[in-house]
C-alpha positions as CSV (number, residue, x, y, z in Angstrom):
1,X,0.0,0.0,0.0
2,X,1.3,3.5,-0.9
3,X,2.2,5.9,1.9
4,X,-0.1,8.8,2.6
5,X,1.6,12.0,1.6
6,X,-1.1,14.6,2.5
7,X,-4.0,14.1,4.8
8,X,-6.8,16.6,5.6
9,X,-8.9,15.7,8.6
10,X,-12.2,17.6,9.4
11,X,-10.7,20.9,8.1
12,X,-12.8,24.0,8.6
13,X,-12.3,27.6,7.6
14,X,-14.4,30.5,8.6
15,X,-14.1,34.1,7.5
16,X,-16.0,36.5,9.8
17,X,-19.2,34.5,10.3
18,X,-19.1,32.7,6.9
19,X,-18.1,29.1,6.6
20,X,-15.9,28.7,3.5
21,X,-14.5,25.1,4.1
22,X,-16.8,22.8,6.1
23,X,-15.3,19.6,7.4
24,X,-13.1,18.5,4.5
25,X,-11.5,15.0,4.8
26,X,-9.0,14.1,2.0
27,X,-6.0,11.9,1.5
28,X,-3.4,11.8,-1.2
29,X,-1.2,8.7,-1.7
30,X,2.4,8.7,-2.9
31,X,2.6,9.0,-6.7
32,X,-1.1,9.8,-7.0
33,X,-2.6,12.6,-9.3
34,X,-5.7,14.0,-7.7
35,X,-7.8,16.8,-9.3
36,X,-10.0,19.1,-7.2
37,X,-13.0,20.4,-9.1
38,X,-16.1,22.3,-8.3
39,X,-18.1,25.4,-9.3
40,X,-16.9,28.9,-8.8
41,X,-17.1,29.9,-5.2
42,X,-16.9,26.3,-3.9
43,X,-13.7,27.0,-1.9
44,X,-11.0,25.4,-4.0
45,X,-8.6,28.3,-3.8
46,X,-9.2,28.6,-0.1
47,X,-8.4,25.0,0.4
48,X,-5.2,25.3,-1.6
49,X,-4.3,28.3,0.6
50,X,-4.8,26.3,3.7
51,X,-2.7,23.4,2.5
52,X,0.1,25.7,1.2
53,X,0.3,27.9,4.3
54,X,-1.2,31.1,2.9
55,X,-4.0,30.8,5.4
56,X,-4.6,28.8,8.6
57,X,-7.6,26.6,9.2
58,X,-10.1,27.5,11.8
59,X,-10.0,23.9,13.0
60,X,-9.0,20.5,11.8
61,X,-5.7,18.9,10.9
62,X,-3.5,19.1,7.8
63,X,-0.7,16.5,7.8
64,X,2.2,16.3,5.3
65,X,4.1,13.0,5.6
66,X,2.4,12.6,9.0
67,X,3.5,15.9,10.4
68,X,1.1,18.9,11.0
69,X,1.6,21.8,8.7
70,X,-1.6,23.7,9.8
71,X,-0.7,27.3,10.5
72,X,2.9,27.2,9.1
73,X,4.1,29.9,6.8
74,X,4.3,29.2,3.1
75,X,8.2,28.9,3.2
76,X,8.0,26.5,6.1
77,X,5.5,24.3,4.3
78,X,7.7,24.4,1.2
79,X,10.7,23.2,3.2
80,X,8.6,20.3,4.4
81,X,8.3,19.2,0.8
82,X,5.4,21.0,-0.8
83,X,5.5,23.4,-3.8
84,X,2.7,25.3,-5.3
85,X,2.0,27.2,-8.6
86,X,-0.7,29.9,-8.9
87,X,-3.6,30.9,-11.2
88,X,-1.6,33.9,-12.3
89,X,2.0,33.3,-13.4
90,X,4.3,34.2,-10.5
91,X,7.7,34.8,-12.0
92,X,10.4,37.5,-12.1
93,X,9.7,39.1,-15.5
94,X,13.0,41.2,-15.5
95,X,15.2,38.1,-14.9
96,X,16.1,35.7,-17.6
97,X,14.4,32.3,-17.8
98,X,17.5,30.5,-16.4
99,X,17.9,33.1,-13.6
100,X,14.3,32.5,-12.5
101,X,15.1,28.8,-12.2
102,X,18.5,29.3,-10.6
103,X,17.0,31.5,-7.8
104,X,14.5,28.7,-7.0
105,X,17.4,26.2,-6.8
106,X,19.7,28.1,-4.4
107,X,18.0,27.1,-1.1
108,X,17.6,23.4,-1.9
109,X,21.3,23.3,-2.8
110,X,22.1,24.8,0.6
111,X,23.3,28.2,-0.7
112,X,22.6,31.2,1.6
113,X,23.0,34.9,1.0
114,X,26.6,35.9,0.2
115,X,27.2,39.1,-1.8
116,X,30.7,38.1,-2.8
117,X,29.6,34.9,-4.5
118,X,28.9,34.9,-8.3
119,X,25.9,32.8,-9.3
120,X,27.7,31.8,-12.5
121,X,30.3,30.0,-10.4
122,X,27.8,27.7,-8.8
123,X,28.3,24.8,-11.1
124,X,25.7,22.4,-9.4
125,X,23.1,25.1,-9.6
126,X,23.9,25.7,-13.3
127,X,23.8,22.0,-14.0
128,X,20.4,21.5,-12.3
129,X,19.0,24.6,-14.0
130,X,19.9,23.1,-17.4
131,X,18.2,19.9,-16.4
132,X,15.0,21.7,-15.5
133,X,15.1,23.8,-18.6
134,X,15.2,20.6,-20.6
135,X,12.3,19.1,-18.7
136,X,10.0,22.1,-19.3
137,X,11.1,22.6,-22.9
138,X,12.6,26.0,-22.5
139,X,16.3,25.4,-23.2
140,X,16.2,27.5,-26.3
141,X,14.8,30.5,-24.3
142,X,17.2,30.2,-21.4
143,X,18.7,33.8,-21.9
144,X,15.3,35.5,-22.8
145,X,13.7,37.7,-20.2
146,X,10.9,35.8,-18.5
147,X,8.5,38.7,-19.2
148,X,9.0,38.3,-22.9
149,X,7.8,34.7,-23.0
150,X,4.4,33.7,-24.4
151,X,1.7,33.0,-21.8
152,X,2.0,29.3,-22.2
153,X,5.8,29.5,-21.9
154,X,5.4,31.6,-18.7
155,X,3.1,28.9,-17.2
156,X,5.7,26.2,-18.1
157,X,8.4,28.3,-16.4
158,X,6.3,28.6,-13.3
159,X,5.9,24.8,-13.3
160,X,9.7,24.6,-13.6
161,X,10.2,26.9,-10.6
162,X,7.7,24.7,-8.7
163,X,9.7,21.5,-9.4
164,X,13.1,23.1,-9.1
165,X,13.4,22.6,-5.4
166,X,12.9,18.8,-5.7
167,X,9.7,18.7,-3.6
168,X,7.7,15.6,-3.8
169,X,4.2,17.1,-3.5
170,X,3.1,19.5,-6.2
171,X,0.0,21.8,-6.1
172,X,-0.9,23.2,-9.4
173,X,-3.7,25.9,-9.5
174,X,-5.5,25.9,-12.9
175,X,-2.3,25.1,-14.9
176,X,-4.0,25.2,-18.3
177,X,-6.3,28.3,-17.7
178,X,-6.4,30.6,-20.7
179,X,-4.6,28.2,-23.0
180,X,-5.6,27.2,-26.6
181,X,-6.3,23.6,-27.3
182,X,-2.8,22.9,-28.6
183,X,-1.2,24.8,-25.6
184,X,-3.3,22.8,-23.2
185,X,-2.3,19.5,-24.8
186,X,1.4,20.5,-24.5
187,X,0.8,21.5,-20.8
188,X,-0.8,18.2,-20.1
189,X,2.2,16.4,-21.5
190,X,4.5,18.6,-19.4
191,X,2.5,17.9,-16.2
192,X,2.5,14.2,-16.9
193,X,6.2,14.3,-17.4
194,X,7.2,16.4,-14.4
195,X,4.8,14.7,-12.0
196,X,6.1,11.2,-12.7
197,X,7.1,9.7,-9.4
198,X,5.7,12.7,-7.5
199,X,2.3,13.4,-5.8
200,X,0.1,15.9,-7.6
201,X,-2.9,17.9,-6.4
202,X,-4.4,20.2,-9.0
203,X,-7.3,22.6,-9.4
204,X,-8.5,22.6,-13.0
205,X,-11.7,23.7,-14.8
206,X,-11.0,22.0,-18.1
207,X,-12.6,18.6,-17.7
208,X,-10.8,17.1,-20.7
209,X,-7.5,17.9,-18.8
210,X,-9.0,16.5,-15.5
211,X,-10.1,13.2,-17.1
212,X,-6.8,12.8,-18.9
213,X,-4.5,13.4,-16.0
214,X,-6.3,12.5,-12.7
215,X,-6.1,9.1,-11.0
216,X,-8.9,10.4,-8.7
217,X,-11.2,13.4,-8.7
218,X,-12.5,15.2,-5.6
219,X,-15.6,17.3,-6.1
220,X,-15.9,20.4,-3.8
221,X,-19.3,22.1,-3.5
222,X,-20.1,24.8,-0.9
223,X,-17.0,23.9,1.0
224,X,-17.6,20.2,1.3
225,X,-16.3,17.2,-0.6
226,X,-19.4,15.5,-2.0
227,X,-17.5,12.8,-3.9
228,X,-13.9,11.5,-4.4
229,X,-13.4,8.6,-6.8
230,X,-12.0,7.5,-10.1
231,X,-12.7,9.6,-13.2
232,X,-15.0,6.9,-14.5
233,X,-17.0,6.8,-11.2
234,X,-17.2,10.6,-11.0
235,X,-18.4,10.8,-14.6
236,X,-21.4,8.5,-13.7
237,X,-22.2,10.2,-10.4
238,X,-25.6,11.8,-10.6
239,X,-25.1,14.0,-7.5
240,X,-21.9,15.4,-9.0
241,X,-23.6,16.1,-12.3
242,X,-26.4,17.9,-10.6
243,X,-24.2,19.9,-8.3
244,X,-21.4,20.8,-10.6
245,X,-22.8,20.7,-14.1
246,X,-26.6,21.0,-13.7
247,X,-28.8,18.8,-15.7
248,X,-26.9,19.1,-19.0
249,X,-24.4,16.4,-18.1
250,X,-20.7,16.3,-18.9
251,X,-19.4,18.3,-21.9
């Protein structure tokens, strides 16, 4: 049996007097790809924020490799082995592509601030940067400013930054949002490649992407998980269709 990487136990989040997350229980196993879906306002981003340390739960437990991360800061959560991308690309636009990746690699390689040290002399960082560039298909753009990349390339770069630290749990927030069909297909291939051997939790609205990538799908409605099962079972689930898609069924 695979080890549990992430476990949420009776997680609640209230803002003022409004309940946003209402008793979520969820587990991810080592090497699993799980998609979190639900209508707008269901609480998906809030749940991602709770897991990644951008917000603290009002009650409940969030365990990463069996250790509580509830209430830790984002950098503390990251150093426990979790990395997250965002809906809007979160890169350094005035740095080159390879500089963006090299910055992400410094801490995992145990480099700390030292103003006399040239980054170009850090050969292990340069080697690892080249490897990530190859993984995400941006080797030919290594010296380009990140802000000059196309939207799809910027999303690929952010995924590269996410995996650069070598974390084993990836949270991807709408990784194909705003992409054309061809760009989305390329992103799916990239996600499949970079998540091999890792554990993946993603929020995604494109159901074609969800059904293609996910081992399991969790459906969040009004802050509660109403179903969590295989793609085939979710596709047949009448309650999911009614809550998430209305009476029209799957696209």
